[in-house]
PDB file of N, CA, C and O in Angstrom:
ATOM      1  N   MET A   1     -69.619  19.439  -4.710  1.00  0.00           N
ATOM      2  CA  MET A   1     -68.858  20.921  -4.243  1.00  0.00           C
ATOM      3  C   MET A   1     -70.091  22.037  -6.077  1.00  0.00           C
ATOM      4  O   MET A   1     -70.840  21.528  -6.911  1.00  0.00           O
ATOM      5  N   LEU A   2     -69.614  23.715  -5.863  1.00  0.00           N
ATOM      6  CA  LEU A   2     -70.088  24.487  -6.797  1.00  0.00           C
ATOM      7  C   LEU A   2     -69.058  24.687  -7.748  1.00  0.00           C
ATOM      8  O   LEU A   2     -67.951  25.093  -7.396  1.00  0.00           O
ATOM      9  N   THR A   3     -69.394  24.384  -9.157  1.00  0.00           N
ATOM     10  CA  THR A   3     -68.232  24.729 -10.814  1.00  0.00           C
ATOM     11  C   THR A   3     -68.456  26.289 -10.029  1.00  0.00           C
ATOM     12  O   THR A   3     -69.362  26.801  -9.371  1.00  0.00           O
ATOM     13  N   LYS A   4     -66.577  26.869 -10.680  1.00  0.00           N
ATOM     14  CA  LYS A   4     -67.029  28.300 -11.880  1.00  0.00           C
ATOM     15  C   LYS A   4     -67.965  28.732 -11.710  1.00  0.00           C
ATOM     16  O   LYS A   4     -68.298  29.184 -10.615  1.00  0.00           O
ATOM     17  N   SER A   5     -68.984  28.730 -13.152  1.00  0.00           N
ATOM     18  CA  SER A   5     -69.839  29.282 -13.206  1.00  0.00           C
ATOM     19  C   SER A   5     -71.569  29.136 -12.289  1.00  0.00           C
ATOM     20  O   SER A   5     -72.508  29.923 -12.407  1.00  0.00           O
ATOM     21  N   GLU A   6     -71.516  27.921 -11.452  1.00  0.00           N
ATOM     22  CA  GLU A   6     -72.492  27.848 -10.442  1.00  0.00           C
ATOM     23  C   GLU A   6     -71.934  29.143  -9.200  1.00  0.00           C
ATOM     24  O   GLU A   6     -72.760  29.929  -8.737  1.00  0.00           O
ATOM     25  N   ILE A   7     -71.060  29.169  -8.959  1.00  0.00           N
ATOM     26  CA  ILE A   7     -69.893  30.399  -7.765  1.00  0.00           C
ATOM     27  C   ILE A   7     -70.402  31.570  -8.484  1.00  0.00           C
ATOM     28  O   ILE A   7     -70.935  32.385  -7.731  1.00  0.00           O
ATOM     29  N   GLN A   8     -70.389  32.008 -10.191  1.00  0.00           N
ATOM     30  CA  GLN A   8     -70.845  33.120 -10.723  1.00  0.00           C
ATOM     31  C   GLN A   8     -71.587  33.462 -10.784  1.00  0.00           C
ATOM     32  O   GLN A   8     -71.642  34.656 -10.490  1.00  0.00           O
ATOM     33  N   LYS A   9     -73.007  32.693 -11.264  1.00  0.00           N
ATOM     34  CA  LYS A   9     -74.360  32.788 -11.069  1.00  0.00           C
ATOM     35  C   LYS A   9     -75.022  33.311  -9.722  1.00  0.00           C
ATOM     36  O   LYS A   9     -75.697  34.316  -9.499  1.00  0.00           O
ATOM     37  N   LEU A  10     -74.627  32.364  -8.974  1.00  0.00           N
ATOM     38  CA  LEU A  10     -74.907  32.912  -7.418  1.00  0.00           C
ATOM     39  C   LEU A  10     -74.417  34.175  -7.291  1.00  0.00           C
ATOM     40  O   LEU A  10     -75.113  35.118  -6.915  1.00  0.00           O
ATOM     41  N   GLU A  11     -72.862  34.285  -7.679  1.00  0.00           N
ATOM     42  CA  GLU A  11     -72.473  35.769  -6.928  1.00  0.00           C
ATOM     43  C   GLU A  11     -73.745  36.959  -7.140  1.00  0.00           C
ATOM     44  O   GLU A  11     -74.369  37.704  -6.384  1.00  0.00           O
ATOM     45  N   LYS A  12     -73.733  36.575  -9.132  1.00  0.00           N
ATOM     46  CA  LYS A  12     -74.560  37.871  -9.539  1.00  0.00           C
ATOM     47  C   LYS A  12     -76.080  37.370  -8.666  1.00  0.00           C
ATOM     48  O   LYS A  12     -76.378  38.408  -8.076  1.00  0.00           O
ATOM     49  N   TYR A  13     -77.273  36.197  -8.266  1.00  0.00           N
ATOM     50  CA  TYR A  13     -78.187  36.452  -7.900  1.00  0.00           C
ATOM     51  C   TYR A  13     -78.029  37.416  -6.664  1.00  0.00           C
ATOM     52  O   TYR A  13     -78.651  38.478  -6.643  1.00  0.00           O
ATOM     53  N   PHE A  14     -77.110  37.006  -5.531  1.00  0.00           N
ATOM     54  CA  PHE A  14     -76.553  37.679  -4.235  1.00  0.00           C
ATOM     55  C   PHE A  14     -77.057  39.270  -4.393  1.00  0.00           C
ATOM     56  O   PHE A  14     -78.015  39.885  -3.925  1.00  0.00           O
ATOM     57  N   GLN A  15     -75.454  39.807  -5.677  1.00  0.00           N
ATOM     58  CA  GLN A  15     -75.198  41.052  -5.526  1.00  0.00           C
ATOM     59  C   GLN A  15     -76.101  41.475  -5.666  1.00  0.00           C
ATOM     60  O   GLN A  15     -76.326  42.320  -4.799  1.00  0.00           O
ATOM     61  N   ALA A  16     -77.297  41.298  -6.750  1.00  0.00           N
ATOM     62  CA  ALA A  16     -78.655  41.651  -7.477  1.00  0.00           C
ATOM     63  C   ALA A  16     -80.047  41.649  -5.826  1.00  0.00           C
ATOM     64  O   ALA A  16     -80.986  42.356  -5.460  1.00  0.00           O
ATOM     65  N   LEU A  17     -79.593  40.845  -5.517  1.00  0.00           N
ATOM     66  CA  LEU A  17     -80.885  40.489  -4.117  1.00  0.00           C
ATOM     67  C   LEU A  17     -80.545  41.949  -3.305  1.00  0.00           C
ATOM     68  O   LEU A  17     -81.204  42.985  -3.395  1.00  0.00           O
ATOM     69  N   MET A  18     -79.058  41.676  -2.309  1.00  0.00           N
ATOM     70  CA  MET A  18     -78.647  42.319  -1.672  1.00  0.00           C
ATOM     71  C   MET A  18     -78.367  43.959  -2.255  1.00  0.00           C
ATOM     72  O   MET A  18     -77.966  44.823  -1.476  1.00  0.00           O
ATOM     73  N   ASN A  19     -78.605  44.221  -3.560  1.00  0.00           N
ATOM     74  CA  ASN A  19     -78.056  45.057  -3.242  1.00  0.00           C
ATOM     75  C   ASN A  19     -76.658  46.199  -2.848  1.00  0.00           C
ATOM     76  O   ASN A  19     -76.423  47.351  -2.486  1.00  0.00           O
ATOM     77  N   THR A  20     -75.736  44.386  -3.380  1.00  0.00           N
ATOM     78  CA  THR A  20     -74.380  45.352  -3.109  1.00  0.00           C
ATOM     79  C   THR A  20     -73.150  44.724  -4.312  1.00  0.00           C
ATOM     80  O   THR A  20     -73.272  43.596  -4.789  1.00  0.00           O
ATOM     81  N   GLN A  21     -72.307  45.401  -4.581  1.00  0.00           N
ATOM     82  CA  GLN A  21     -71.274  44.265  -4.950  1.00  0.00           C
ATOM     83  C   GLN A  21     -69.295  43.758  -4.519  1.00  0.00           C
ATOM     84  O   GLN A  21     -68.289  43.184  -4.936  1.00  0.00           O
ATOM     85  N   GLY A  22     -69.713  44.296  -3.741  1.00  0.00           N
ATOM     86  CA  GLY A  22     -69.153  44.258  -2.549  1.00  0.00           C
ATOM     87  C   GLY A  22     -68.874  42.306  -1.862  1.00  0.00           C
ATOM     88  O   GLY A  22     -68.063  41.882  -1.039  1.00  0.00           O
ATOM     89  N   LEU A  23     -69.902  41.614  -2.629  1.00  0.00           N
ATOM     90  CA  LEU A  23     -70.344  40.274  -2.009  1.00  0.00           C
ATOM     91  C   LEU A  23     -69.735  38.970  -2.652  1.00  0.00           C
ATOM     92  O   LEU A  23     -70.101  38.751  -3.807  1.00  0.00           O
ATOM     93  N   TYR A  24     -68.970  38.183  -2.151  1.00  0.00           N
ATOM     94  CA  TYR A  24     -68.202  36.806  -3.291  1.00  0.00           C
ATOM     95  C   TYR A  24     -68.499  36.442  -2.658  1.00  0.00           C
ATOM     96  O   TYR A  24     -69.095  36.814  -1.647  1.00  0.00           O
ATOM     97  N   ILE A  25     -67.923  34.833  -3.338  1.00  0.00           N
ATOM     98  CA  ILE A  25     -67.677  32.855  -2.929  1.00  0.00           C
ATOM     99  C   ILE A  25     -66.713  32.817  -3.293  1.00  0.00           C
ATOM    100  O   ILE A  25     -66.167  33.319  -4.276  1.00  0.00           O
ATOM    101  N   LYS A  26     -66.306  32.032  -2.304  1.00  0.00           N
ATOM    102  CA  LYS A  26     -64.875  30.990  -2.067  1.00  0.00           C
ATOM    103  C   LYS A  26     -65.708  29.493  -2.391  1.00  0.00           C
ATOM    104  O   LYS A  26     -66.850  29.244  -2.003  1.00  0.00           O
ATOM    105  N   GLU A  27     -64.957  28.710  -3.084  1.00  0.00           N
ATOM    106  CA  GLU A  27     -64.727  27.488  -2.968  1.00  0.00           C
ATOM    107  C   GLU A  27     -64.693  26.664  -2.021  1.00  0.00           C
ATOM    108  O   GLU A  27     -63.497  26.382  -2.097  1.00  0.00           O
ATOM    109  N   GLY A  28     -65.249  25.775  -0.800  1.00  0.00           N
ATOM    110  CA  GLY A  28     -64.950  24.656  -0.930  1.00  0.00           C
ATOM    111  C   GLY A  28     -63.896  24.794  -0.756  1.00  0.00           C
ATOM    112  O   GLY A  28     -63.152  25.287  -1.604  1.00  0.00           O
ATOM    113  N   ASN A  29     -63.359  24.244   0.857  1.00  0.00           N
ATOM    114  CA  ASN A  29     -61.955  23.338   0.140  1.00  0.00           C
ATOM    115  C   ASN A  29     -61.673  22.340  -0.273  1.00  0.00           C
ATOM    116  O   ASN A  29     -60.711  22.051  -0.985  1.00  0.00           O
ATOM    117  N   THR A  30     -63.122  21.191   0.443  1.00  0.00           N
ATOM    118  CA  THR A  30     -62.830  20.282  -0.498  1.00  0.00           C
ATOM    119  C   THR A  30     -64.231  19.738  -1.396  1.00  0.00           C
ATOM    120  O   THR A  30     -65.301  20.277  -1.114  1.00  0.00           O
ATOM    121  N   ASN A  31     -64.212  18.873  -2.267  1.00  0.00           N
ATOM    122  CA  ASN A  31     -65.162  18.177  -2.814  1.00  0.00           C
ATOM    123  C   ASN A  31     -66.577  18.571  -1.690  1.00  0.00           C
ATOM    124  O   ASN A  31     -67.485  19.164  -2.273  1.00  0.00           O
ATOM    125  N   ASP A  32     -66.797  18.318  -0.312  1.00  0.00           N
ATOM    126  CA  ASP A  32     -68.120  18.009   0.432  1.00  0.00           C
ATOM    127  C   ASP A  32     -68.076  18.884   0.818  1.00  0.00           C
ATOM    128  O   ASP A  32     -69.176  19.164   1.292  1.00  0.00           O
ATOM    129  N   ALA A  33     -66.983  20.077   1.020  1.00  0.00           N
ATOM    130  CA  ALA A  33     -67.234  21.222   1.970  1.00  0.00           C
ATOM    131  C   ALA A  33     -67.633  22.142   0.817  1.00  0.00           C
ATOM    132  O   ALA A  33     -67.256  22.226  -0.352  1.00  0.00           O
ATOM    133  N   PRO A  34     -69.028  23.169   1.964  1.00  0.00           N
ATOM    134  CA  PRO A  34     -69.933  24.302   1.728  1.00  0.00           C
ATOM    135  C   PRO A  34     -68.928  25.637   0.412  1.00  0.00           C
ATOM    136  O   PRO A  34     -67.713  25.829   0.363  1.00  0.00           O
ATOM    137  N   ALA A  35     -69.726  26.114  -0.209  1.00  0.00           N
ATOM    138  CA  ALA A  35     -68.547  27.283  -1.036  1.00  0.00           C
ATOM    139  C   ALA A  35     -68.600  28.483   0.430  1.00  0.00           C
ATOM    140  O   ALA A  35     -69.124  27.894   1.376  1.00  0.00           O
ATOM    141  N   GLU A  36     -68.349  29.401   0.667  1.00  0.00           N
ATOM    142  CA  GLU A  36     -68.394  30.297   1.589  1.00  0.00           C
ATOM    143  C   GLU A  36     -68.844  31.731   0.843  1.00  0.00           C
ATOM    144  O   GLU A  36     -68.594  31.987  -0.335  1.00  0.00           O
ATOM    145  N   VAL A  37     -69.481  32.517   1.672  1.00  0.00           N
ATOM    146  CA  VAL A  37     -70.084  33.385   1.107  1.00  0.00           C
ATOM    147  C   VAL A  37     -69.766  35.169   2.022  1.00  0.00           C
ATOM    148  O   VAL A  37     -70.390  35.509   3.028  1.00  0.00           O
ATOM    149  N   TYR A  38     -68.955  35.816   1.511  1.00  0.00           N
ATOM    150  CA  TYR A  38     -68.407  36.965   2.040  1.00  0.00           C
ATOM    151  C   TYR A  38     -69.115  38.299   1.804  1.00  0.00           C
ATOM    152  O   TYR A  38     -69.940  38.481   0.908  1.00  0.00           O
ATOM    153  N   LYS A  39     -68.729  39.184   2.662  1.00  0.00           N
ATOM    154  CA  LYS A  39     -69.397  40.810   1.806  1.00  0.00           C
ATOM    155  C   LYS A  39     -67.622  41.512   2.486  1.00  0.00           C
ATOM    156  O   LYS A  39     -67.273  41.698   3.651  1.00  0.00           O
ATOM    157  N   ALA A  40     -66.945  41.713   1.334  1.00  0.00           N
ATOM    158  CA  ALA A  40     -65.354  42.216   1.722  1.00  0.00           C
ATOM    159  C   ALA A  40     -64.650  41.808   2.415  1.00  0.00           C
ATOM    160  O   ALA A  40     -63.800  41.231   1.737  1.00  0.00           O
ATOM    161  N   SER A  41     -64.404  41.714   3.534  1.00  0.00           N
ATOM    162  CA  SER A  41     -63.559  40.474   4.084  1.00  0.00           C
ATOM    163  C   SER A  41     -64.534  39.623   5.274  1.00  0.00           C
ATOM    164  O   SER A  41     -64.136  38.858   6.153  1.00  0.00           O
ATOM    165  N   GLU A  42     -65.691  39.977   5.014  1.00  0.00           N
ATOM    166  CA  GLU A  42     -66.888  39.574   6.659  1.00  0.00           C
ATOM    167  C   GLU A  42     -67.259  38.426   5.921  1.00  0.00           C
ATOM    168  O   GLU A  42     -67.366  38.516   4.698  1.00  0.00           O
ATOM    169  N   PHE A  43     -67.559  36.901   6.761  1.00  0.00           N
ATOM    170  CA  PHE A  43     -67.864  35.865   6.861  1.00  0.00           C
ATOM    171  C   PHE A  43     -69.513  36.385   6.786  1.00  0.00           C
ATOM    172  O   PHE A  43     -69.892  36.716   7.910  1.00  0.00           O
ATOM    173  N   LEU A  44     -70.605  36.536   5.705  1.00  0.00           N
ATOM    174  CA  LEU A  44     -72.114  35.925   5.763  1.00  0.00           C
ATOM    175  C   LEU A  44     -72.037  34.198   6.074  1.00  0.00           C
ATOM    176  O   LEU A  44     -72.426  33.845   7.187  1.00  0.00           O
ATOM    177  N   GLY A  45     -71.562  33.172   5.150  1.00  0.00           N
ATOM    178  CA  GLY A  45     -72.035  31.877   5.126  1.00  0.00           C
ATOM    179  C   GLY A  45     -71.843  31.626   4.510  1.00  0.00           C
ATOM    180  O   GLY A  45     -70.855  32.045   3.905  1.00  0.00           O
ATOM    181  N   VAL A  46     -72.819  30.451   3.971  1.00  0.00           N
ATOM    182  CA  VAL A  46     -72.511  28.556   3.903  1.00  0.00           C
ATOM    183  C   VAL A  46     -73.167  28.466   2.739  1.00  0.00           C
ATOM    184  O   VAL A  46     -74.354  28.658   3.004  1.00  0.00           O
ATOM    185  N   ILE A  47     -72.992  28.223   1.273  1.00  0.00           N
ATOM    186  CA  ILE A  47     -73.768  27.620   0.852  1.00  0.00           C
ATOM    187  C   ILE A  47     -74.237  26.038   0.154  1.00  0.00           C
ATOM    188  O   ILE A  47     -75.177  25.935  -0.635  1.00  0.00           O
ATOM    189  N   TYR A  48     -73.846  25.497   0.367  1.00  0.00           N
ATOM    190  CA  TYR A  48     -74.356  24.283   0.077  1.00  0.00           C
ATOM    191  C   TYR A  48     -74.498  23.793  -1.060  1.00  0.00           C
ATOM    192  O   TYR A  48     -73.794  24.585  -1.687  1.00  0.00           O
ATOM    193  N   LYS A  49     -74.916  23.008  -1.890  1.00  0.00           N
ATOM    194  CA  LYS A  49     -75.257  22.392  -3.028  1.00  0.00           C
ATOM    195  C   LYS A  49     -75.850  21.687  -3.107  1.00  0.00           C
ATOM    196  O   LYS A  49     -75.312  21.135  -4.066  1.00  0.00           O
ATOM    197  N   ASN A  50     -77.398  20.566  -2.690  1.00  0.00           N
ATOM    198  CA  ASN A  50     -78.070  19.472  -3.339  1.00  0.00           C
ATOM    199  C   ASN A  50     -78.256  19.112  -4.842  1.00  0.00           C
ATOM    200  O   ASN A  50     -78.343  19.942  -5.747  1.00  0.00           O
ATOM    201  N   GLU A  51     -78.331  17.070  -5.055  1.00  0.00           N
ATOM    202  CA  GLU A  51     -78.519  17.321  -5.690  1.00  0.00           C
ATOM    203  C   GLU A  51     -79.412  15.870  -5.892  1.00  0.00           C
ATOM    204  O   GLU A  51     -79.009  14.773  -6.277  1.00  0.00           O
ATOM    205  N   ASP A  52     -80.696  16.275  -5.505  1.00  0.00           N
ATOM    206  CA  ASP A  52     -81.983  14.976  -5.751  1.00  0.00           C
ATOM    207  C   ASP A  52     -82.566  14.112  -7.191  1.00  0.00           C
ATOM    208  O   ASP A  52     -83.535  14.430  -7.880  1.00  0.00           O
ATOM    209  N   GLU A  53     -82.119  13.544  -7.282  1.00  0.00           N
ATOM    210  CA  GLU A  53     -83.371  13.078  -8.626  1.00  0.00           C
ATOM    211  C   GLU A  53     -84.071  14.005  -9.446  1.00  0.00           C
ATOM    212  O   GLU A  53     -85.208  14.320  -9.800  1.00  0.00           O
ATOM    213  N   GLY A  54     -81.973  14.519  -9.690  1.00  0.00           N
ATOM    214  CA  GLY A  54     -82.218  14.905 -10.707  1.00  0.00           C
ATOM    215  C   GLY A  54     -82.033  16.511 -10.744  1.00  0.00           C
ATOM    216  O   GLY A  54     -81.595  17.111 -11.725  1.00  0.00           O
ATOM    217  N   GLU A  55     -82.474  17.181  -9.405  1.00  0.00           N
ATOM    218  CA  GLU A  55     -82.710  18.486  -9.311  1.00  0.00           C
ATOM    219  C   GLU A  55     -81.435  18.789  -8.539  1.00  0.00           C
ATOM    220  O   GLU A  55     -80.802  18.078  -7.758  1.00  0.00           O
ATOM    221  N   VAL A  56     -81.248  19.891  -8.914  1.00  0.00           N
ATOM    222  CA  VAL A  56     -80.219  20.885  -8.372  1.00  0.00           C
ATOM    223  C   VAL A  56     -81.248  21.893  -7.438  1.00  0.00           C
ATOM    224  O   VAL A  56     -82.452  22.077  -7.614  1.00  0.00           O
ATOM    225  N   SER A  57     -80.203  22.582  -6.201  1.00  0.00           N
ATOM    226  CA  SER A  57     -80.872  23.324  -5.386  1.00  0.00           C
ATOM    227  C   SER A  57     -79.519  23.773  -4.551  1.00  0.00           C
ATOM    228  O   SER A  57     -78.356  23.374  -4.613  1.00  0.00           O
ATOM    229  N   TYR A  58     -80.132  24.715  -3.792  1.00  0.00           N
ATOM    230  CA  TYR A  58     -78.605  25.879  -3.109  1.00  0.00           C
ATOM    231  C   TYR A  58     -78.977  26.765  -1.797  1.00  0.00           C
ATOM    232  O   TYR A  58     -79.031  27.993  -1.731  1.00  0.00           O
ATOM    233  N   ASP A  59     -79.175  25.980  -0.953  1.00  0.00           N
ATOM    234  CA  ASP A  59     -78.404  26.139   0.701  1.00  0.00           C
ATOM    235  C   ASP A  59     -78.316  27.071   0.941  1.00  0.00           C
ATOM    236  O   ASP A  59     -77.165  27.061   1.376  1.00  0.00           O
ATOM    237  N   PHE A  60     -78.651  28.060   1.033  1.00  0.00           N
ATOM    238  CA  PHE A  60     -78.113  29.596   2.241  1.00  0.00           C
ATOM    239  C   PHE A  60     -77.583  29.871   3.216  1.00  0.00           C
ATOM    240  O   PHE A  60     -77.457  31.094   3.281  1.00  0.00           O
ATOM    241  N   HIS A  61     -77.136  29.309   4.156  1.00  0.00           N
ATOM    242  CA  HIS A  61     -76.840  29.453   5.823  1.00  0.00           C
ATOM    243  C   HIS A  61     -76.575  31.232   5.930  1.00  0.00           C
ATOM    244  O   HIS A  61     -75.917  31.988   5.215  1.00  0.00           O
ATOM    245  N   LEU A  62     -77.041  31.367   6.614  1.00  0.00           N
ATOM    246  CA  LEU A  62     -76.460  32.545   6.852  1.00  0.00           C
ATOM    247  C   LEU A  62     -76.083  32.748   8.846  1.00  0.00           C
ATOM    248  O   LEU A  62     -76.778  32.082   9.613  1.00  0.00           O
ATOM    249  N   THR A  63     -75.008  33.662   9.413  1.00  0.00           N
ATOM    250  CA  THR A  63     -74.528  32.858  10.404  1.00  0.00           C
ATOM    251  C   THR A  63     -74.734  34.890  10.808  1.00  0.00           C
ATOM    252  O   THR A  63     -74.173  35.833  10.250  1.00  0.00           O
ATOM    253  N   ILE A  64     -75.860  34.896  12.087  1.00  0.00           N
ATOM    254  CA  ILE A  64     -75.545  36.220  13.104  1.00  0.00           C
ATOM    255  C   ILE A  64     -75.142  35.666  14.443  1.00  0.00           C
ATOM    256  O   ILE A  64     -75.535  34.621  14.961  1.00  0.00           O
ATOM    257  N   LEU A  65     -74.060  36.789  15.040  1.00  0.00           N
ATOM    258  CA  LEU A  65     -73.625  36.891  15.981  1.00  0.00           C
ATOM    259  C   LEU A  65     -74.381  38.040  16.754  1.00  0.00           C
ATOM    260  O   LEU A  65     -74.398  39.242  16.488  1.00  0.00           O
ATOM    261  N   PRO A  66     -74.896  37.478  17.603  1.00  0.00           N
ATOM    262  CA  PRO A  66     -75.151  38.512  18.710  1.00  0.00           C
ATOM    263  C   PRO A  66     -73.912  40.184  19.152  1.00  0.00           C
ATOM    264  O   PRO A  66     -73.992  41.271  19.724  1.00  0.00           O
ATOM    265  N   GLU A  67     -72.867  39.305  18.374  1.00  0.00           N
ATOM    266  CA  GLU A  67     -72.096  40.982  19.116  1.00  0.00           C
ATOM    267  C   GLU A  67     -72.632  41.277  17.611  1.00  0.00           C
ATOM    268  O   GLU A  67     -72.800  40.110  17.257  1.00  0.00           O
ATOM    269  N   ASP A  68     -72.849  41.723  16.975  1.00  0.00           N
ATOM    270  CA  ASP A  68     -73.109  41.737  15.144  1.00  0.00           C
ATOM    271  C   ASP A  68     -74.997  43.304  15.203  1.00  0.00           C
ATOM    272  O   ASP A  68     -75.134  44.394  14.647  1.00  0.00           O
ATOM    273  N   LEU A  69     -75.882  42.551  16.082  1.00  0.00           N
ATOM    274  CA  LEU A  69     -76.630  42.737  16.148  1.00  0.00           C
ATOM    275  C   LEU A  69     -76.866  43.842  17.148  1.00  0.00           C
ATOM    276  O   LEU A  69     -78.009  44.247  17.361  1.00  0.00           O
TER     277      LEU A  69
END
């Protein structure tokens, strides 16, 4: 589960990367649920936190629907 500090850092990173201020991240509902990424009210994808041998990484899965193209 992502901490509030991690969520804030990831939000700043994504806002700078995508040049948008409307992006935000919601915590997952349970300890093993991924965090959800939104732009305004539109769901974009999920972020998983990976911890392996003392190293942490974050996987972002972007959802693209055919009707969005």
